[in-house]
C-alpha positions in Angstrom: 14.9 22.1 -59.0 16.0 18.9 -57.3 19.4 19.4 -55.7 19.6 22.9 -56.8 19.9 25.9 -54.5 16.6 27.7 -54.2 16.3 31.5 -53.7 13.7 32.1 -50.9 12.2 35.5 -51.5 10.5 35.8 -48.1 13.5 35.2 -45.9 15.2 38.7 -45.7 12.1 40.4 -44.4 11.4 37.7 -41.8 14.9 37.4 -40.6 15.5 41.1 -40.3 12.1 41.9 -38.7 11.2 44.2 -41.6 8.0 42.2 -42.3 4.9 42.6 -40.2 2.4 40.1 -39.0 -1.3 40.9 -38.6 -0.9 41.5 -34.9 1.8 44.1 -35.7 -0.4 46.4 -37.8 -1.2 49.8 -36.4 -4.6 50.7 -37.6 -5.8 54.0 -36.1 -8.9 53.8 -34.0 -9.0 50.0 -34.0 -11.0 48.3 -31.3 -10.1 45.0 -29.8 -12.4 41.9 -29.6 -12.2 39.3 -26.9 -14.3 36.1 -26.9 -16.1 34.6 -24.0 -15.7 30.8 -24.6 -17.6 27.8 -23.2 -16.1 26.0 -20.3 -18.5 23.0 -21.0 -18.0 20.3 -23.6 -21.8 20.0 -24.2 -24.5 22.0 -22.5 -27.6 24.1 -23.0 -27.2 27.8 -22.6 -29.8 28.9 -20.1 -28.8 32.5 -20.1 -26.0 35.0 -20.9 -25.9 38.1 -18.8 -23.8 40.8 -20.3 -25.1 43.7 -18.2 -22.0 44.2 -16.0 -19.6 43.7 -18.9 -21.4 46.3 -21.1 -20.9 48.9 -18.4 -17.2 48.2 -17.8 -14.6 50.9 -18.7 -13.8 51.2 -22.3 -16.4 48.7 -23.5 -18.0 49.7 -26.8 -20.3 46.7 -27.3 -21.0 43.2 -26.1 -22.6 40.7 -28.5 -24.3 37.4 -28.2 -25.9 35.3 -30.9 -29.2 37.1 -30.3 -27.6 40.4 -31.3 -26.1 39.3 -34.6 -28.0 37.6 -37.3 -25.1 35.6 -38.9 -25.3 32.4 -40.9 -23.7 29.2 -39.8 -20.2 28.6 -41.2 -18.9 25.3 -42.6 -15.4 24.1 -43.2 -14.5 25.7 -46.5 -12.7 22.7 -48.0 -15.7 20.4 -47.2 -18.7 22.7 -47.2 -20.3 21.1 -50.2 -19.7 17.6 -48.8 -21.0 18.1 -45.2 -24.7 18.5 -44.5 -25.6 22.1 -43.6 -27.0 20.8 -40.2 -23.4 20.4 -39.0 -22.3 24.0 -39.6 -21.4 26.1 -36.7 -22.6 29.6 -35.9 -20.0 32.2 -35.0 -21.6 32.6 -31.6 -23.3 29.5 -30.0 -27.1 29.5 -30.2 -28.8 27.7 -27.2 -26.2 24.9 -27.1 -22.4 24.6 -26.9 -20.8 21.6 -28.3 -17.1 21.8 -27.3 -14.9 23.5 -24.8 -13.8 26.8 -26.3 -16.9 27.5 -28.4 -17.6 31.2 -28.5 -20.7 32.3 -26.5 -20.2 36.1 -26.5 -17.7 38.7 -27.7 -16.7 41.9 -25.9 -15.4 44.9 -28.0 -13.4 47.6 -26.2 -11.0 50.4 -26.8 -8.0 48.3 -25.5 -7.2 44.6 -25.1 -6.9 44.9 -21.4 -10.3 46.5 -21.1 -11.9 43.9 -23.3 -10.3 41.0 -21.3 -11.4 42.5 -18.0 -15.0 43.0 -19.2 -15.1 39.4 -20.7 -14.5 38.1 -17.2 -17.7 39.8 -16.2 -20.0 38.0 -18.6 -22.1 35.4 -16.7 -23.2 32.3 -18.6 -25.6 29.8 -17.0 -25.1 26.3 -18.5 -27.2 23.2 -18.2 -24.8 20.3 -18.8 -25.6 17.6 -21.4 -23.8 14.2 -22.0 -20.4 14.8 -23.4 -18.8 12.7 -26.2 -15.0 12.1 -25.8 -14.5 9.0 -27.9 -14.8 9.3 -31.7 -15.7 5.6 -32.2 -18.4 5.7 -29.5 -19.7 9.0 -30.9 -20.1 7.5 -34.4 -22.0 4.5 -33.1 -25.8 4.1 -33.5 -27.6 5.4 -30.5 -24.9 7.8 -29.4 -26.0 11.2 -28.0 -26.3 13.4 -31.1 -24.6 16.8 -31.0 -26.8 18.1 -33.7 -30.4 16.9 -33.3 -31.4 17.4 -36.9 -28.8 14.9 -38.2 -29.1 11.1 -38.5 -25.8 10.5 -36.6 -22.7 12.3 -35.4 -20.8 11.3 -38.6 -20.6 14.5 -40.7 -18.4 13.1 -43.5 -17.0 9.6 -44.4 -14.1 9.4 -46.8 -12.9 6.0 -48.0 -9.3 5.7 -49.1 -8.5 2.6 -51.2 -5.4 1.4 -53.1 -4.6 -1.6 -55.1 -6.9 -4.3 -56.4 -9.4 -6.5 -54.5 -8.3 -10.1 -53.9 -11.4 -12.3 -53.6 -9.3 -15.5 -53.5 -7.2 -14.6 -50.6 -6.9 -17.3 -47.9 -6.1 -14.8 -45.3 -8.0 -11.6 -44.6 -6.9 -9.0 -42.1 -9.1 -6.4 -40.5 -7.5 -3.8 -38.3 -8.3 -0.6 -36.5 -5.7 2.2 -37.2 -5.8 5.0 -34.6 -4.1 8.3 -35.0 -3.8 10.8 -32.1 -5.4 14.2 -32.2 -2.7 16.7 -33.3 -2.6 20.4 -32.7 -1.6 22.4 -35.8 0.1 25.0 -33.4 1.5 27.5 -35.9 4.0 30.0 -34.6 1.4 32.8 -35.3 -2.1 32.0 -34.1 -5.2 33.3 -36.0 -5.3 37.1 -36.3 -7.5 39.6 -38.1 -8.0 43.4 -38.4 -11.2 44.3 -40.2 -11.7 47.9 -41.3 -14.9 49.2 -42.9 -14.6 51.5 -45.9 -16.9 53.7 -47.9 -20.0 52.4 -49.7 -20.2 49.2 -47.7 -16.7 48.0 -48.6 -14.5 46.2 -46.1 -10.7 45.4 -45.8 -9.5 42.4 -43.9 -5.9 42.0 -42.9 -5.7 38.3 -41.9 -3.3 35.5 -41.3 -4.4 33.0 -43.9 -3.1 30.5 -46.4 -6.0 31.0 -48.8 -6.8 34.7 -49.2 -8.9 34.5 -52.4 -11.1 31.7 -51.2 -11.4 33.5 -47.9 -12.6 36.6 -49.7 -15.3 34.7 -51.7 -16.6 32.7 -48.8 -16.6 35.5 -46.3 -18.3 37.9 -48.7 -21.0 35.3 -49.3 -21.6 34.8 -45.5 -21.8 38.6 -45.0 -24.0 39.2 -48.0 -21.4 41.3 -49.8 -20.1 41.3 -53.3 -16.6 39.8 -53.5 -15.4 42.9 -55.2 -16.3 44.9 -52.1 -14.2 42.8 -49.7 -10.4 43.2 -49.9 -8.4 40.5 -48.1 -4.7 41.3 -47.4 -2.3 38.7 -46.0 0.8 40.2 -44.3 3.6 37.8 -43.2 2.0 34.5 -42.0 3.7 32.7 -39.2 2.9 29.2 -40.3 -0.3 27.5 -41.3 0.2 23.8 -41.9 -3.4 23.4 -43.1 -5.0 25.1 -40.1 -5.4 28.6 -41.6 -8.0 27.8 -44.2 -10.8 30.4 -44.9 -14.2 31.1 -43.4 -13.1 30.8 -39.7 -16.3 31.6 -37.8 -14.3 34.0 -35.6 -13.1 35.9 -38.7 -16.7 36.2 -40.0 -17.8 37.5 -36.7 -15.1 40.1 -36.3 -15.8 41.4 -39.9 -19.5 41.6 -39.1 -18.8 43.6 -35.9 -16.6 46.0 -37.8 -19.3 46.7 -40.3 -21.9 47.0 -37.5 -19.8 49.5 -35.4 -18.3 51.3 -38.4 -14.8 51.1 -36.8 -11.8 48.9 -37.3 -11.8 45.8 -35.1 -8.8 43.6 -34.3 -8.7 40.1 -32.8 -5.5 38.1 -32.1 -6.0 34.6 -31.0 -4.2 33.5 -27.8 -2.2 30.3 -27.7 -4.8 28.8 -25.4 -7.6 29.7 -27.9 -5.5 28.3 -30.7 -5.1 24.9 -29.0 -8.8 24.8 -28.2 -10.4 26.0 -31.4 -8.2 25.6 -34.4 -9.2 22.5 -36.4 -6.9 19.6 -35.5 -4.5 17.9 -37.8 -5.1 14.4 -36.6 -7.2 11.8 -38.5 -8.5 8.3 -37.8 -9.3 5.3 -39.9 -11.7 2.6 -38.8 -12.3 0.6 -42.0 -10.1 -1.8 -44.0 -8.9 -0.5 -47.3 -7.8 -2.1 -50.5 -4.3 -1.5 -49.5 -4.7 -3.7 -46.4 -6.5 -6.3 -48.5 -3.6 -6.4 -50.9 -1.2 -6.8 -48.0 -3.4 -9.7 -46.8 -3.2 -11.3 -50.2 0.6 -11.0 -50.2 0.8 -12.5 -46.8 -1.2 -15.5 -48.0 0.9 -15.8 -51.2 -2.3 -15.7 -53.2 -2.4 -14.1 -56.7 -3.5 -10.5 -56.5 
């Protein structure tokens, strides 16, 4: 394959506009979901008043965490490695932990009606200390975002290379910082969930990992995987950000089953920048690779 011309099968449909993305799908009778998201980085939720929003034109339903008994969702690639106490509920329960966390969702006949009604939801917050520095947040005694955990460190992965050099005359310890990066795919997250007969459900979704999404989402919704069909139309980029079991997807699927009607949600660019998992990483511990570099610098035998 190296140096040879490769035939890309997906290009003709994308370049001519024949392919359709999730947001392009015309599903008859589909409702639109719009989220009410936290404006606070860390706060208690004292109250959520949805009365005025529920009575707005075209609104079919307004949901908060109290209305939907949904399990917490982990990051699919790390679910088995991260303690369950760090998992996030699709709608915040009593506390919000980042700007953009979903507090309520409005479902209406049109997107315009859903957005107008979402502005009518009143959320009363009681601010809590915010953590903006990852090193400080990982330190002992830092304000814990999840009270049932020992610290704010959900997962520690050590990357090492080379061999240890115990006889090195020079040892180097450094802090390597990497900025937070937005994945920013051309197409943000999007889903259309359509309930079918006998409890079945079809999800058209912008995802890199449809089979895993089917299995994880079915488990969270209490469904058999065979009853959940996941279809991926054209996907406008993923870059590691479109992995399965997004809390927002689980929520939209649950609402479609509750209402018995198709429900669509297309993430805005602002929502994408606020809520899609970032691509940036940070390292704060010396690795074997750095120790080996230190050995080489000291001309010791490694």
